[in-house]
N, C-alpha and C positions, 0 to 999 in steps of 0.2 A: 509499523504496528500495524497505524488503522490501516491503511490498503490490504494487507491484509488479513482483519476481523471486516473490512467486506467482502473479500471472495469471499472466504467460509463463514460466514455466520448469518449477516445481515442480505446479501444477496439470492430477493429470488421473494426473502420470505415477507412474510407478512403477518402483524403484529395486534392484535385487539385497540393496545392499550400504551402505555408511555409502561409501563409496570412488566408486560414484557419483553417489551424490548433491555430493556434493563437487565432483565434471568436474561436473560439474551447473550449478550456484553457479559457479563459477571462470570457465565458459566462455558464462556467461550476463552477469557481470562483463568479460569478456575487450569480447564483441559494445559492452558499458551505454558502457563506457569510449574506443574509438573515434572514437563520433559525442556524446562528455559536455556536458553543459550544466550550470549552473548553476540551482537548481530555486526557483524558485518559488513561494512560498506565498505561498497566499490566505485568507483570512477569508471563511468565510461570511456574507453580510446577513441578523440581523435582521432582525426587523420587530418593528412592539410589537407587534402582535394576537401572536408568538408570546410577546412576552416577559406581557403582561395573560393567558393561558392558563397560564405555567408559574408564576403567582404564583398564581393562579387556583386552580393541581392541589394546587402545595404549601402555601395553607390543610387544603383538605379535607384 
């Protein structure tokens, strides 16, 4: 969720003081919680060739 907060609220934003930053974060949380759904964790798929390359790189 932190990455989403940064991408949607903080990236490119400018705040004059900590209070403005805090208000922006709280507004994001309020908006997000209106339609909140459980987060579905996904593991990235690892292919055999990636494992072989990693092992080869570690040996060098």
